[in-house]
TIRO-2110 file (N, C-alpha, C; in Angstrom, 1 decimal):
// TIRO-2110
131.3, 25.5, 116.7, N, 1, A
131.4, 26.2, 118.3, CA, 1, A
129.9, 27.0, 118.2, C, 1, A
129.0, 27.0, 119.3, N, 2, A
127.8, 27.6, 120.0, CA, 2, A
128.1, 28.6, 120.3, C, 2, A
127.2, 29.8, 120.2, N, 3, A
126.8, 30.6, 121.1, CA, 3, A
126.4, 30.7, 122.3, C, 3, A
127.2, 31.0, 123.1, N, 4, A
127.3, 30.7, 124.6, CA, 4, A
127.9, 31.5, 125.6, C, 4, A
128.1, 32.0, 126.5, N, 5, A
128.2, 33.1, 127.4, CA, 5, A
129.9, 33.7, 127.0, C, 5, A
129.6, 34.7, 126.9, N, 6, A
131.2, 35.2, 126.2, CA, 6, A
131.8, 34.8, 124.6, C, 6, A
131.0, 34.8, 124.0, N, 7, A
131.0, 34.4, 122.8, CA, 7, A
131.2, 36.0, 122.2, C, 7, A
131.5, 36.7, 121.2, N, 8, A
131.5, 37.4, 120.2, CA, 8, A
130.9, 36.7, 119.1, C, 8, A
129.9, 37.3, 118.9, N, 9, A
128.8, 37.1, 117.6, CA, 9, A
128.5, 37.9, 116.6, C, 9, A
128.5, 37.8, 115.6, N, 10, A
128.3, 38.5, 114.2, CA, 10, A
127.0, 37.9, 113.8, C, 10, A
126.4, 38.7, 113.2, N, 11, A
125.0, 38.3, 112.9, CA, 11, A
124.9, 39.4, 111.5, C, 11, A
124.3, 39.0, 110.7, N, 12, A
123.5, 40.0, 108.9, CA, 12, A
122.2, 39.4, 109.6, C, 12, A
121.5, 40.5, 109.9, N, 13, A
120.1, 40.5, 110.3, CA, 13, A
118.9, 41.5, 109.2, C, 13, A
117.9, 41.6, 109.1, N, 14, A
117.1, 42.5, 108.6, CA, 14, A
115.6, 42.2, 109.8, C, 14, A
115.4, 43.9, 109.6, N, 15, A
114.7, 44.4, 110.9, CA, 15, A
113.3, 44.7, 110.6, C, 15, A
112.3, 44.5, 111.1, N, 16, A
111.0, 45.0, 110.0, CA, 16, A
109.9, 44.7, 111.1, C, 16, A
108.6, 45.2, 111.0, N, 17, A
107.8, 45.8, 111.7, CA, 17, A
106.4, 45.0, 111.4, C, 17, A
105.5, 44.9, 112.2, N, 18, A
104.6, 44.0, 111.8, CA, 18, A
103.9, 43.9, 110.6, C, 18, A
104.1, 45.2, 110.2, N, 19, A
103.7, 45.1, 108.3, CA, 19, A
104.9, 45.0, 107.5, C, 19, A
105.8, 44.5, 107.9, N, 20, A
106.5, 43.6, 106.8, CA, 20, A
107.5, 44.9, 106.4, C, 20, A
107.5, 46.0, 106.8, N, 21, A
108.6, 47.3, 106.5, CA, 21, A
109.6, 46.9, 107.1, C, 21, A
110.5, 47.1, 106.1, N, 22, A
112.2, 47.3, 106.0, CA, 22, A
112.6, 48.3, 106.8, C, 22, A
113.2, 48.1, 108.0, N, 23, A
113.0, 49.4, 109.3, CA, 23, A
115.2, 49.5, 109.1, C, 23, A
115.8, 48.5, 108.7, N, 24, A
117.5, 49.0, 108.9, CA, 24, A
118.0, 48.6, 107.5, C, 24, A
117.7, 49.3, 106.9, N, 25, A
118.4, 49.2, 105.4, CA, 25, A
119.6, 49.6, 105.2, C, 25, A
120.7, 49.2, 104.6, N, 26, A
122.1, 50.0, 104.9, CA, 26, A
122.7, 49.2, 106.3, C, 26, A
122.1, 49.1, 107.3, N, 27, A
122.6, 48.9, 108.5, CA, 27, A
122.3, 46.9, 109.2, C, 27, A
122.6, 46.4, 108.1, N, 28, A
122.2, 44.9, 108.6, CA, 28, A
123.3, 44.2, 109.3, C, 28, A
124.4, 44.6, 110.1, N, 29, A
125.8, 43.6, 110.9, CA, 29, A
125.2, 44.3, 112.1, C, 29, A
125.2, 43.2, 112.8, N, 30, A
125.3, 43.0, 114.3, CA, 30, A
126.4, 42.5, 114.8, C, 30, A
127.1, 43.3, 116.0, N, 31, A
128.3, 42.4, 116.7, CA, 31, A
127.8, 42.6, 117.9, C, 31, A
128.0, 41.7, 118.9, N, 32, A
127.7, 41.6, 120.2, CA, 32, A
128.1, 40.8, 121.0, C, 32, A
128.6, 40.9, 122.6, N, 33, A
129.3, 39.6, 123.6, CA, 33, A
128.3, 39.3, 123.8, C, 33, A
127.6, 37.7, 123.6, N, 34, A
126.8, 36.9, 124.2, CA, 34, A
127.1, 36.5, 125.5, C, 34, A
126.0, 36.9, 126.3, N, 35, A
126.1, 36.1, 128.0, CA, 35, A
124.8, 37.6, 128.8, C, 35, A
124.4, 37.9, 128.6, N, 36, A
123.7, 38.8, 129.6, CA, 36, A
124.2, 40.6, 129.7, C, 36, A
124.7, 40.4, 129.0, N, 37, A
125.5, 42.1, 129.0, CA, 37, A
124.4, 43.3, 128.4, C, 37, A
123.1, 43.0, 128.3, N, 38, A
122.4, 43.6, 127.9, CA, 38, A
123.1, 44.5, 126.6, C, 38, A
123.5, 43.9, 126.0, N, 39, A
124.3, 44.7, 124.4, CA, 39, A
123.2, 44.7, 123.3, C, 39, A
121.9, 43.6, 123.3, N, 40, A
121.2, 43.1, 122.7, CA, 40, A
119.9, 43.0, 123.4, C, 40, A
118.7, 43.0, 122.8, N, 41, A
117.5, 42.4, 123.8, CA, 41, A
117.7, 41.4, 124.3, C, 41, A
117.2, 40.9, 125.5, N, 42, A
117.4, 40.0, 126.4, CA, 42, A
116.8, 38.5, 125.3, C, 42, A
115.4, 38.8, 125.0, N, 43, A
114.4, 37.9, 124.0, CA, 43, A
115.5, 37.2, 123.0, C, 43, A
115.9, 38.4, 122.5, N, 44, A
116.8, 37.8, 121.1, CA, 44, A
117.9, 37.0, 121.5, C, 44, A
118.8, 37.6, 122.0, N, 45, A
119.9, 36.8, 122.8, CA, 45, A
119.6, 35.0, 123.1, C, 45, A
118.5, 35.3, 124.0, N, 46, A
118.1, 34.0, 124.6, CA, 46, A
117.5, 33.1, 123.1, C, 46, A
116.9, 33.6, 122.1, N, 47, A
116.4, 33.0, 120.6, CA, 47, A
118.2, 32.2, 120.4, C, 47, A
119.2, 33.2, 120.3, N, 48, A
120.2, 33.1, 119.7, CA, 48, A
121.0, 32.1, 120.7, C, 48, A
121.0, 31.8, 121.6, N, 49, A
121.9, 30.9, 122.8, CA, 49, A
121.7, 29.1, 121.9, C, 49, A
123.2, 28.9, 121.8, N, 50, A
123.2, 27.8, 121.1, CA, 50, A
123.4, 27.4, 119.8, C, 50, A
122.8, 28.2, 118.7, N, 51, A
123.2, 28.6, 117.6, CA, 51, A
124.6, 28.7, 117.3, C, 51, A
125.0, 28.8, 116.1, N, 52, A
125.8, 28.0, 115.2, CA, 52, A
126.0, 29.1, 114.3, C, 52, A
127.7, 29.1, 113.5, N, 53, A
127.6, 29.7, 112.4, CA, 53, A
126.8, 29.0, 111.1, C, 53, A
126.4, 30.3, 110.1, N, 54, A
125.2, 29.7, 109.1, CA, 54, A
123.5, 29.4, 109.5, C, 54, A
123.6, 29.4, 110.8, N, 55, A
122.1, 29.0, 111.1, CA, 55, A
121.3, 30.4, 111.4, C, 55, A
120.4, 30.2, 110.5, N, 56, A
119.3, 31.0, 110.3, CA, 56, A
118.6, 31.6, 111.5, C, 56, A
117.7, 32.7, 111.4, N, 57, A
117.1, 32.5, 112.7, CA, 57, A
115.9, 33.6, 112.5, C, 57, A
114.5, 33.5, 113.2, N, 58, A
113.5, 34.6, 112.9, CA, 58, A
113.0, 34.7, 114.7, C, 58, A
113.1, 35.4, 115.1, N, 59, A
112.7, 36.5, 116.4, CA, 59, A
111.6, 37.8, 116.4, C, 59, A
110.4, 37.3, 116.5, N, 60, A
109.7, 38.6, 116.6, CA, 60, A
109.5, 38.9, 118.5, C, 60, A
109.8, 40.6, 119.0, N, 61, A
109.7, 40.5, 119.6, CA, 61, A
108.6, 41.8, 119.6, C, 61, A
107.7, 41.5, 121.4, N, 62, A
106.8, 43.1, 121.4, CA, 62, A
107.6, 43.8, 121.8, C, 62, A
106.8, 45.0, 121.8, N, 63, A
107.2, 46.2, 122.4, CA, 63, A
107.9, 46.3, 123.7, C, 63, A
106.7, 45.4, 124.7, N, 64, A
107.6, 45.2, 125.5, CA, 64, A
108.9, 44.7, 126.2, C, 64, A
109.1, 44.2, 124.8, N, 65, A
110.4, 42.8, 124.9, CA, 65, A
111.7, 43.5, 124.2, C, 65, A
111.2, 45.0, 123.9, N, 66, A
112.3, 45.6, 123.0, CA, 66, A
112.3, 47.5, 123.7, C, 66, A
111.6, 48.2, 122.8, N, 67, A
112.0, 49.8, 122.9, CA, 67, A
110.5, 50.0, 124.1, C, 67, A
109.4, 49.2, 124.5, N, 68, A
108.8, 49.8, 125.4, CA, 68, A
107.5, 50.4, 124.5, C, 68, A
106.0, 50.2, 125.1, N, 69, A
105.2, 51.1, 124.9, CA, 69, A
105.1, 52.2, 124.2, C, 69, A
104.4, 52.5, 123.2, N, 70, A
104.3, 54.2, 122.9, CA, 70, A
103.5, 55.4, 124.0, C, 70, A
104.1, 55.9, 124.4, N, 71, A
103.6, 57.1, 125.8, CA, 71, A
103.5, 58.0, 125.5, C, 71, A
102.3, 58.8, 125.5, N, 72, A
102.0, 60.1, 125.4, CA, 72, A
102.4, 61.2, 126.0, C, 72, A
102.2, 60.6, 126.9, N, 73, A
102.9, 61.8, 128.2, CA, 73, A
104.4, 62.0, 127.8, C, 73, A
105.2, 61.5, 127.2, N, 74, A
106.7, 61.2, 126.3, CA, 74, A
106.5, 62.4, 125.4, C, 74, A
105.4, 63.2, 125.0, N, 75, A
105.1, 64.2, 123.7, CA, 75, A
104.7, 65.1, 124.8, C, 75, A
105.4, 66.5, 123.9, N, 76, A
105.2, 67.6, 125.1, CA, 76, A
105.2, 68.3, 124.1, C, 76, A
104.4, 69.7, 124.3, N, 77, A
105.1, 70.8, 123.1, CA, 77, A
105.6, 72.1, 124.4, C, 77, A
106.4, 72.6, 123.8, N, 78, A
107.2, 73.6, 124.4, CA, 78, A
107.2, 75.3, 123.7, C, 78, A
106.9, 76.2, 124.3, N, 79, A
107.2, 77.6, 123.5, CA, 79, A
108.7, 77.6, 122.9, C, 79, A
108.7, 78.1, 121.5, N, 80, A
110.3, 78.3, 121.3, CA, 80, A
111.1, 79.2, 121.9, C, 80, A
110.6, 80.1, 122.6, N, 81, A
111.2, 81.6, 123.4, CA, 81, A
111.9, 80.6, 124.4, C, 81, A
111.9, 79.4, 124.7, N, 82, A
112.5, 78.6, 125.7, CA, 82, A
113.3, 77.4, 125.3, C, 82, A
113.4, 77.6, 124.0, N, 83, A
114.1, 76.4, 123.5, CA, 83, A
115.2, 77.1, 122.4, C, 83, A
116.1, 76.4, 122.1, N, 84, A
117.8, 76.9, 121.5, CA, 84, A
117.4, 77.8, 120.1, C, 84, A
117.6, 78.9, 119.8, N, 85, A
117.3, 79.5, 118.4, CA, 85, A
117.6, 79.2, 117.4, C, 85, A
118.5, 77.4, 117.3, N, 86, A
119.2, 77.4, 116.2, CA, 86, A
118.1, 75.8, 116.4, C, 86, A
117.1, 75.8, 116.9, N, 87, A
116.2, 74.6, 116.6, CA, 87, A
115.6, 74.7, 115.4, C, 87, A
116.2, 72.9, 115.2, N, 88, A
115.3, 72.3, 114.2, CA, 88, A
114.9, 70.4, 114.2, C, 88, A
114.2, 70.6, 113.3, N, 89, A
113.6, 69.0, 113.2, CA, 89, A
114.4, 68.1, 112.9, C, 89, A
113.8, 67.2, 114.0, N, 90, A
115.3, 66.2, 114.2, CA, 90, A
116.5, 66.7, 115.1, C, 90, A
116.5, 67.8, 115.6, N, 91, A
117.3, 68.2, 116.6, CA, 91, A
116.8, 67.0, 118.1, C, 91, A
118.3, 66.8, 118.9, N, 92, A
117.7, 66.1, 120.0, CA, 92, A
118.3, 66.7, 120.9, C, 92, A
117.8, 67.0, 122.3, N, 93, A
117.3, 68.2, 123.3, CA, 93, A
117.4, 67.3, 124.7, C, 93, A
118.6, 67.7, 125.5, N, 94, A
118.8, 66.5, 126.6, CA, 94, A
117.8, 67.5, 127.8, C, 94, A
117.5, 67.2, 128.5, N, 95, A
115.8, 67.3, 129.6, CA, 95, A
117.3, 68.0, 131.0, C, 95, A
116.3, 69.1, 131.5, N, 96, A
117.6, 70.1, 132.7, CA, 96, A
117.2, 69.2, 133.9, C, 96, A
116.5, 68.3, 134.0, N, 97, A
115.8, 68.1, 135.6, CA, 97, A
116.9, 66.5, 135.5, C, 97, A
117.8, 66.2, 134.9, N, 98, A
118.6, 65.0, 135.0, CA, 98, A
118.0, 63.4, 134.4, C, 98, A
117.0, 63.6, 134.0, N, 99, A
116.7, 62.5, 133.7, CA, 99, A
117.4, 61.7, 132.6, C, 99, A
117.0, 60.8, 132.0, N, 100, A
117.9, 60.3, 130.8, CA, 100, A
116.7, 60.3, 129.4, C, 100, A
116.0, 60.9, 129.7, N, 101, A
115.1, 61.1, 128.2, CA, 101, A
115.7, 62.0, 127.5, C, 101, A
115.9, 61.8, 126.1, N, 102, A
116.4, 62.7, 125.3, CA, 102, A
115.3, 62.8, 124.7, C, 102, A
114.5, 64.1, 124.1, N, 103, A
114.0, 64.6, 123.2, CA, 103, A
113.9, 64.8, 122.1, C, 103, A
113.4, 64.4, 121.1, N, 104, A
113.7, 64.7, 119.9, CA, 104, A
112.2, 66.2, 119.4, C, 104, A
113.1, 67.3, 118.6, N, 105, A
112.2, 67.9, 117.6, CA, 105, A
111.7, 67.4, 116.7, C, 105, A
110.3, 67.0, 116.4, N, 106, A
109.4, 66.6, 115.6, CA, 106, A
108.5, 67.6, 114.5, C, 106, A
108.7, 68.7, 115.4, N, 107, A
107.6, 69.7, 114.5, CA, 107, A
107.7, 71.0, 115.2, C, 107, A
107.8, 71.7, 114.3, N, 108, A
107.7, 73.3, 114.8, CA, 108, A
106.9, 74.2, 114.0, C, 108, A
106.3, 75.0, 114.8, N, 109, A
104.9, 75.6, 114.6, CA, 109, A
105.0, 77.3, 115.4, C, 109, A
104.3, 78.4, 114.7, N, 110, A
104.4, 79.5, 115.1, CA, 110, A
105.5, 79.6, 116.6, C, 110, A
104.6, 79.4, 117.3, N, 111, A
105.3, 79.8, 118.5, CA, 111, A
105.7, 78.4, 119.7, C, 111, A
105.3, 77.3, 118.9, N, 112, A
105.8, 75.9, 119.9, CA, 112, A
106.3, 75.0, 119.0, C, 112, A
106.5, 74.1, 119.5, N, 113, A
107.9, 73.0, 119.0, CA, 113, A
107.5, 71.7, 119.3, C, 113, A
107.2, 70.7, 119.1, N, 114, A
106.6, 69.7, 119.3, CA, 114, A
108.1, 68.3, 119.5, C, 114, A
107.9, 68.1, 121.0, N, 115, A
109.1, 67.4, 121.4, CA, 115, A
108.6, 66.0, 121.7, C, 115, A
109.7, 65.0, 120.8, N, 116, A
108.8, 63.6, 121.6, CA, 116, A
110.2, 62.7, 122.2, C, 116, A
109.9, 62.5, 123.3, N, 117, A
111.1, 61.3, 124.0, CA, 117, A
110.6, 59.8, 123.9, C, 117, A
109.6, 59.2, 123.0, N, 118, A
109.6, 57.9, 122.8, CA, 118, A
111.0, 57.7, 121.5, C, 118, A
111.3, 56.4, 121.8, N, 119, A
112.6, 55.7, 121.2, CA, 119, A
111.4, 56.1, 119.6, C, 119, A
112.0, 55.8, 118.3, N, 120, A
111.1, 55.9, 117.4, CA, 120, A
110.3, 54.5, 116.9, C, 120, A
111.1, 53.7, 117.5, N, 121, A
110.5, 51.9, 117.4, CA, 121, A
109.8, 51.8, 118.6, C, 121, A
109.8, 52.5, 119.6, N, 122, A
108.3, 52.5, 120.5, CA, 122, A
107.1, 51.8, 120.0, C, 122, A
106.3, 51.2, 120.7, N, 123, A
105.1, 50.9, 121.0, CA, 123, A
105.0, 49.5, 119.5, C, 123, A
106.2, 49.1, 118.9, N, 124, A
106.0, 48.4, 117.5, CA, 124, A
106.7, 46.8, 117.8, C, 124, A
105.9, 45.8, 117.2, N, 125, A
106.1, 44.5, 117.4, CA, 125, A
107.6, 44.6, 116.0, C, 125, A
109.0, 43.8, 116.7, N, 126, A
109.8, 43.7, 115.9, CA, 126, A
110.2, 42.4, 115.8, C, 126, A
110.5, 42.4, 113.9, N, 127, A
110.9, 40.8, 113.5, CA, 127, A
112.3, 41.2, 113.2, C, 127, A
112.9, 40.1, 113.7, N, 128, A
115.0, 40.3, 113.1, CA, 128, A
114.8, 38.7, 112.8, C, 128, A
115.1, 38.6, 111.5, N, 129, A
115.4, 37.6, 110.4, CA, 129, A
117.1, 37.9, 109.9, C, 129, A
117.7, 36.5, 110.3, N, 130, A
118.9, 37.0, 109.7, CA, 130, A
119.9, 35.4, 110.0, C, 130, A
121.1, 35.6, 109.9, N, 131, A
122.0, 34.4, 110.0, CA, 131, A
123.2, 34.7, 110.8, C, 131, A
124.0, 33.4, 111.8, N, 132, A
124.8, 34.2, 112.0, CA, 132, A
126.2, 33.9, 110.7, C, 132, A
126.8, 34.8, 111.4, N, 133, A
128.1, 34.9, 110.2, CA, 133, A
129.4, 34.2, 110.7, C, 133, A
129.6, 34.7, 111.9, N, 134, A
131.0, 34.4, 112.6, CA, 134, A
130.7, 34.2, 114.2, C, 134, A
131.4, 33.4, 114.6, N, 135, A
131.7, 33.1, 116.3, CA, 135, A
133.3, 33.4, 116.5, C, 135, A
133.3, 34.0, 117.9, N, 136, A
134.5, 34.3, 118.0, CA, 136, A
134.9, 33.9, 119.6, C, 136, A
136.1, 33.4, 120.1, N, 137, A
135.7, 32.5, 121.6, CA, 137, A
136.7, 34.1, 122.1, C, 137, A
136.8, 34.4, 122.7, N, 138, A
137.4, 35.3, 123.6, CA, 138, A
138.2, 35.3, 125.3, C, 138, A
139.5, 36.1, 125.2, N, 139, A
140.1, 35.1, 126.5, CA, 139, A
139.8, 36.8, 127.3, C, 139, A
139.7, 36.4, 128.8, N, 140, A
139.5, 37.6, 129.6, CA, 140, A
139.8, 39.3, 129.4, C, 140, A
140.9, 39.2, 128.9, N, 141, A
141.1, 40.6, 128.8, CA, 141, A
140.4, 41.0, 127.8, C, 141, A
140.2, 40.2, 126.5, N, 142, A
138.9, 40.7, 125.8, CA, 142, A
138.2, 41.1, 126.0, C, 142, A
137.3, 40.0, 126.9, N, 143, A
136.1, 40.6, 127.2, CA, 143, A
136.0, 41.4, 128.2, C, 143, A
137.2, 41.7, 129.1, N, 144, A
136.8, 42.9, 129.6, CA, 144, A
137.1, 44.2, 128.9, C, 144, A
138.2, 44.4, 127.9, N, 145, A
137.8, 45.6, 127.3, CA, 145, A
136.9, 45.8, 126.4, C, 145, A
135.9, 44.7, 125.9, N, 146, A
134.4, 45.2, 125.2, CA, 146, A
133.3, 45.3, 126.6, C, 146, A
133.5, 45.1, 127.6, N, 147, A
132.8, 45.6, 128.4, CA, 147, A
133.6, 47.4, 129.3, C, 147, A
134.4, 47.6, 129.0, N, 148, A
134.6, 48.4, 129.7, CA, 148, A
134.3, 49.9, 128.7, C, 148, A
134.7, 49.2, 127.5, N, 149, A
134.4, 50.1, 126.2, CA, 149, A
132.6, 50.4, 126.5, C, 149, A
132.2, 49.1, 126.1, N, 150, A
130.5, 49.4, 126.3, CA, 150, A
129.9, 50.5, 127.5, C, 150, A
131.0, 49.9, 128.7, N, 151, A
130.7, 51.2, 129.9, CA, 151, A
130.9, 52.2, 129.3, C, 151, A
131.7, 52.9, 129.0, N, 152, A
132.5, 54.2, 129.0, CA, 152, A
131.2, 54.8, 127.7, C, 152, A
130.8, 54.1, 126.7, N, 153, A
129.6, 54.9, 126.0, CA, 153, A
128.8, 55.4, 126.3, C, 153, A
128.4, 55.1, 127.4, N, 154, A
127.2, 55.3, 127.9, CA, 154, A
126.9, 56.9, 128.8, C, 154, A
END
C-alpha cells in the first residue's frame, strides 16, 4: 500500500534544525490523515506521498514552509500591572483583541514582562528524518470522525 489521499499514516521521525540540534526528543511518533487536510506541513506531506511502509525519508523545510519567519513585532513588553498577578515565565496569554495570537511570557523584570507570540520554531529551517511505520486504509465514517475531531480541537 502506498501513501495516498485518505490513508492514515504513522511515522517515526526526528526533527532537527540547521545546526543539527535534535528538537523532538521523546516525541518521535506522528499519526496523520494524508490528503491535504492540513494535519502536517504541506511540503512534508507532498514528500511522503506515494511512499510505503518501511520507506525512509529526509525532508528539509524552510521557515516559510513551516512556522514562518521570526517577527520582532510579535515580541512586546507589557507593564506587570496590566498582567495577571500569578504571571510566570512560560505562561501563555491570549490577546483581548480576538486575534489568534497567543503570547508566551519569556522574561519578567522589575515592572515589565516580555511576551512573545512567535512560534518557538519560527525562523528556523527544519529537517524531518524518519520512517513510515504503518499505513491504514479508512472508510468514509472513520475519515469523517478524524476530520470532525480535528475541527473541534481548534
